[in-house]
N, C-alpha and C positions, 0 to 999 in steps of 0.2 A: 842748648837751645838760645839763651839770652842773648849770645853773641849773632846769631843768625838775626836776631832781631834788633840789632843795632844796641842790645842793653847789658849791663854789669852783672845784673842777677834776675833771678826768675820774680821778684818783688817787684824790681824796677819793669819789668816788661809787662807784668799782671796791672803795673798802675799807671805806666807813662807810655805804653805803645800804643798806636794807632789803629784799635780794634773798631770792628763793627760794634754796635750797642751788643748784639745778642754775643759775638763771640767774646766782649769782652765779660760778660756775666759767666760765661763756661769757665773761662780763664781765672775768675777770680775763685771759682769754685775748687778748681785745683790748688790755687794758692791755698785754700784751707784744708786741702788734703796733704799740705806737706808735712804734717806733723807725723801723720800716719806714715806717710812714704819714708821718711827717718828713721822712724821705727821698726820698720820692717829691715831697710838696709843694717842698721846698727846693730838690731836682734841676731842676725845672722853670728854673731862673734859669742853670742851667750850658748850656754849650755842646755837653758829650759826651751821647753817648745813656743814658737811664737803665737800671739795671740790674734794679729792681725790674718783676716782669710779673705778669699775672692769676693767677697759678698760687702766685705769693707770698701772696695773701689769703688772710685768715682764712675759716673755714667760713660760709657765709651765716647758717647757723642763729644764730651767737654775736650777729652784729648783727641779727636779726630779733628776739631775744631783748631786747636794748638798744632797739630802736626800739618794741617791744611796751609796754615800760613806759614808755615815754615818752609814746607816745599814753593809754593809761591813764590818766596824770598829767594830761593836757592837757584830758581829757573832763569 
């Protein structure tokens, strides 16, 4: 997603992209979730059961704001 927004990383997109005030707060919350997202991706290679559940996911509104901006940029 960062290249769609003209950024090199998600961290750069969260801090430097010209978000609306509300969307910037949403994206900052997604950035805070990055540790859990990395854990879910890397835990797949382990033999033990994962500890992250769907209840640990961020609010879907945060993701929807990010996706809406990406769709707008691609149109």
